[in-house]
N, C-alpha and C positions, 0 to 999 in steps of 0.2 A: 870178245864180242858180248857177254855180258856186261862190260861196264860202257860203250857206248852211248845209250840211254841216259846213264846217268851224267857223262859226259856231256851229251846235247845240253839237257835240262840246264845243268850248270854252267853251260855258253850262253842257254837264252836269256838264265837270271841274270848273269852279268852285262848281256847288251841292253838289257830293258832297263836295269838299275842307270848304266851311262845315259843311255837315252833321256829315262827320266830329270837325272842330276844336268842334264844342259839345260833343260824344257826348264828346269825350276829359274838355273840363273837368267834366261831368257826375259823371264815374267816378268823378273824383279825389275831389269833393265826395261820394259815395257812401263813395269808400274811406275817409275818414278821418270821415265818420259810423258805420262797421261799427269800426272800430278806438275810439274812445271809448266805445260800444254793451259790447263787449269788454271793455277796461279796467275799466267799472262793472259784470258782471255774473259774474270771475272768482271761484271757490271760493276759500275761504281754504287755504293751506299745512294740509295734513294728514302727522300725524307718529306715524308707526310704531311702536310698543312690540315689541319680540320676547325672548322670554325667554329666558334666559342659556342655551346648552348647552352642556355638561362631557361631553370623552369620559376615560372611565377605562377603559384596556382592561389594567390589570398583568398580570391573573392571567390573560389569555389567549395562545394558542399565535398566535408572530410568524411570518408565511407566511415573512419575507424572510429571516430568520434560517437561517443552513445547520446542517447536524448538528454540524458542528467548532467551533459559535460557541454552541452548549450546552452549559454547565460542569456541570452536574444530573442533566444524563441518565446511567442507570447501565449499565454495561457493553453495549456491542451485543452481542447473540448472530449469531452465524454460523450459517447454514444451510446443513447441506449439501444439494446439489441435483444430482440425477442425471439424466443426459437420455433421455428415452424411448427403448426398443430398436428402433432403426431398423437393417433389413438394407439395405448399399450395394448393389445386384446389377450395377449397372452406371453411367457417367457418360461423355455426350457436351458434351466444354469447348467445341469447335472455331468453332461458329457464333455469330450474335451472341445466340440465345438456347440456352445450356445447360442441359442437362435429364439430369436423372439416373433412375433407376429403385432404388424404395425401397421396401421391403414390397410389392412385385411391382405397382407406383403407379408411373406416368411424370410425375413432378412437375418445373418452374420454379422460379427463382428468385424468389420473394416467396411460394408456395403454404406451404400449412397441413397438417402428417400430424402427427397424434398430440399437438395443441398447440401442436408446434416448429417456426415459420418457420424456412423454407427462405432465407439470406441471403448464399449465394456457393454455387457449384458451379464446381471445379475440376479438374486433373487427378488432385489428390493424393485430392479425396475433397469433402465438403459441411460447410460452417460454418451453423448454425442458432442461433437464438435462443428459449432456454426460460424459462419463467418467471424473467426479468428475465436472465437471462446469457446468455453464449455458449459455443459447443463445436463442436469442430472432430470431425469423424466420417471417420475414412480410409476410401480404395476398397479393394475388394481388391487390385487393380493398386499401389496407392501401397509394398507390401511389394517386390513385384517391380520396381516401380522404381526402389527404396531398393538391393535388393540390384542388379541391373544397374549404378547410376548408381556404385554404390563401387567395382566393380571397375576398376584402372586398365587404360588401354589401350594397347597400343603395344611395341614393343619386347618384352622376354621374357617382356611376360606375356601378349601375340600367342599365343606358342608352346605357353602351358600349355593354352592352351582346347583 
């Protein structure tokens, strides 16, 4: 009586293995049948004929050539660009965000005034970018600083002051 579950289990395992082995052989024959049918029903090779494309851009401008490479260009006209009339009233340059008072407005680097972008603020003045060119506008104190720095120090120069 104790061996009955073991016998049933071994019988079940044997039946399952015979079932799967039989299916494996039938699957192989089905696979071979599918391959034979596919070989008989393949479409014929298709050939695509495309028109020949020609590229002719000899009379167009080459975007990769620089001005120096262009030989037949006429003389380049140099246009005089004057910066806008900006009055610097004060400059704060010592912190992380330098600022300048220009035409009664407090501005920082990157701000735009009268189509001029401020690109640098220093003790001596501001640098602006206007119509593709860079300009330096001196602060009112820069004349004082220049005058003060030009005076030699020490020795007899101290006595003259």
